[in-house]
Every structure is written in C-alpha cells, then in structure tokens.
C-alpha positions as CSV (number, residue, x, y, z in Angstrom):
1,X,-37.1,57.2,9.7
2,X,-34.4,59.7,10.6
3,X,-33.2,61.7,7.4
4,X,-29.3,60.2,8.4
5,X,-30.6,56.6,7.8
6,X,-28.0,54.2,5.8
7,X,-28.8,51.3,4.4
8,X,-26.4,48.1,4.4
9,X,-27.0,45.2,1.4
10,X,-25.1,42.6,2.2
11,X,-24.5,39.0,0.3
12,X,-21.7,36.5,0.8
13,X,-21.8,33.5,-1.5
14,X,-19.7,30.6,-2.5
15,X,-19.6,28.7,-5.4
16,X,-20.1,25.1,-4.1
17,X,-20.3,25.1,-0.6
18,X,-17.5,25.3,0.5
19,X,-16.0,26.9,-2.5
20,X,-14.5,29.7,-4.2
21,X,-16.2,32.9,-1.7
22,X,-16.7,36.2,-2.2
23,X,-18.7,39.2,-0.5
24,X,-20.7,42.2,-2.0
25,X,-21.8,45.8,-0.1
26,X,-23.8,48.1,-0.8
27,X,-23.9,51.4,1.2
28,X,-27.3,53.6,0.4
29,X,-29.3,56.6,1.8
30,X,-32.1,57.1,2.9
31,X,-33.4,57.6,-0.4
32,X,-31.9,54.1,-2.4
33,X,-28.7,56.2,-4.0
34,X,-25.5,54.1,-3.5
35,X,-23.2,55.9,-1.8
36,X,-20.7,52.6,-1.9
37,X,-20.5,49.4,-3.3
38,X,-17.7,47.0,-2.4
39,X,-16.3,43.6,-3.5
40,X,-14.1,41.3,-2.4
41,X,-12.7,37.9,-3.4
42,X,-12.7,36.0,0.0
43,X,-11.1,32.4,-1.1
44,X,-12.2,28.9,-0.4
45,X,-15.6,29.2,2.3
46,X,-19.1,28.3,2.7
47,X,-22.3,30.4,1.7
48,X,-22.6,31.0,5.5
49,X,-19.0,31.9,6.3
50,X,-19.2,34.3,3.4
51,X,-22.4,36.3,4.5
52,X,-21.1,36.8,7.9
53,X,-18.0,37.5,6.0
54,X,-19.9,40.4,4.0
55,X,-21.5,41.6,7.6
56,X,-17.8,42.0,9.4
57,X,-16.6,43.7,6.3
58,X,-19.1,46.1,6.4
59,X,-18.8,46.7,10.0
60,X,-15.1,47.7,9.3
61,X,-16.2,50.4,6.8
62,X,-18.6,51.6,8.7
63,X,-16.3,52.1,11.5
64,X,-14.3,54.0,9.0
65,X,-16.4,56.1,6.9
66,X,-16.5,59.4,6.8
67,X,-20.3,59.4,7.0
68,X,-20.2,59.0,10.4
69,X,-18.0,62.1,11.1
70,X,-20.4,64.4,9.2
71,X,-23.5,63.5,10.8
72,X,-23.5,63.1,14.4
73,X,-23.1,59.5,15.1
74,X,-25.8,59.3,18.2
75,X,-28.8,60.2,16.3
76,X,-27.5,57.5,13.2
77,X,-29.7,54.4,12.3
78,X,-28.0,52.0,10.3
79,X,-30.2,48.8,8.8
80,X,-28.5,45.9,7.0
81,X,-30.5,44.0,4.8
82,X,-29.9,40.6,4.5
83,X,-31.4,37.9,2.1
84,X,-30.2,34.8,4.3
85,X,-32.6,34.6,6.9
86,X,-30.3,31.8,9.1
87,X,-27.8,34.9,9.6
88,X,-29.9,37.5,10.5
89,X,-31.6,35.4,12.6
90,X,-28.6,34.3,14.5
91,X,-27.1,37.7,14.7
92,X,-30.4,38.6,16.6
93,X,-30.6,36.3,18.5
94,X,-33.3,34.4,17.9
95,X,-31.9,31.2,16.4
96,X,-29.3,29.2,18.3
97,X,-25.3,29.2,16.4
98,X,-24.4,25.2,16.5
99,X,-21.3,25.7,14.6
100,X,-18.1,27.4,16.8
101,X,-16.5,29.2,14.0
102,X,-19.8,31.4,12.8
103,X,-20.1,31.9,16.5
104,X,-16.2,33.7,16.1
105,X,-17.9,36.0,13.4
106,X,-21.6,36.8,15.4
107,X,-18.9,37.6,18.4
108,X,-16.8,40.0,16.2
109,X,-19.7,41.6,14.6
110,X,-22.1,42.2,18.0
111,X,-18.3,43.7,19.5
112,X,-18.5,46.4,16.6
113,X,-21.8,47.2,17.0
114,X,-20.9,47.6,20.6
115,X,-17.6,49.5,19.4
116,X,-19.5,52.0,16.9
117,X,-22.6,52.5,19.1
118,X,-25.5,53.4,16.5
119,X,-28.6,52.1,16.7
120,X,-27.9,49.1,14.0
121,X,-30.9,46.5,12.9
122,X,-30.5,43.4,10.8
123,X,-33.5,42.5,8.8
124,X,-34.4,39.9,6.4
125,X,-35.2,40.6,2.8
126,X,-36.0,38.3,0.0
127,X,-33.1,37.8,-2.9
128,X,-34.8,40.0,-5.3
129,X,-34.2,42.8,-2.8
130,X,-30.5,42.5,-2.8
131,X,-30.1,42.0,-6.4
132,X,-27.0,45.0,-6.3
133,X,-25.1,43.0,-3.4
134,X,-25.3,39.7,-5.6
135,X,-24.0,41.4,-8.1
136,X,-21.6,42.3,-6.6
137,X,-20.6,39.0,-5.5
138,X,-21.0,37.5,-8.9
139,X,-18.2,39.8,-10.7
140,X,-15.6,39.2,-7.8
141,X,-16.1,35.2,-8.6
142,X,-15.8,36.4,-12.2
143,X,-13.3,38.1,-12.2
144,X,-11.0,35.7,-9.3
145,X,-12.1,32.5,-11.7
146,X,-11.3,33.7,-15.3
C-alpha cells in the first residue's frame, strides 16, 4: 500500500424517497486519521441521487485540494468507500444504469476521475464501516429540518 493513499467515505441519504436529502464526506489518510469532513443539505432528492451527489462533491473537493499539490499526483491512490452497493457497481460499470438522470451523475463522476489523473477506485463497505459519513448526513438533515 502506498504512503500517500487517501480514503474517501461518502454517504447520501433522504428522509422519504424522495425527500429532504443531505450528503456527508470524510477524507482519511492511510492510518484512518480524518483529514477533512464535509456535510451539506442538498434539498429534495432520492437516496440514490444523494449517494451520487456525495461522490461528485467529494471528487470536486479532491480536485481543489492542497493534498494533490503537496504530493506527486501521478503516484496517488484514492479509495472511495460507499455503503451503497448499487451505486458502487453502477460507477464500476458492472450494473446497468436504468434511469437517465442517474447516468448524468455517472458521466460527471467519470469525467472528474479522468481529469484528476489519479488511481481512483470505488468499493462497497458495510454501513457499520461508514458511520462517520452517515453521521454527517444526519447532522446536515437535522440542522436543516429543525
């Protein structure tokens, strides 16, 4: 494993499907030390739209990150961890995307991946391993819905 590997845990959720939705993102280093956390209320969305929005935002943050500037980007590895197996498999091209509006998300994600020129992988993790990102989703929703 490379020393300059970064982990990005993302989560998106809605209360109701569709309903009020939010995203949570946690960047961690190779030692699982949190580098950065991000949460945002995104308005009305489905669970899948929120999951895709979280990944897209995480990649946008990564693109603007000082982490890339401080390291030789050509040797960096990024592992995106999600608790939505459907979204992981659709991004990885193993599951068909049946809804056109979700295909737009995947196209944008793939475009960002290409522009970043990093080794980026997407893996499924059980919900228990995504608690920090899930917590941020709920904090954003609770703050908005108070």
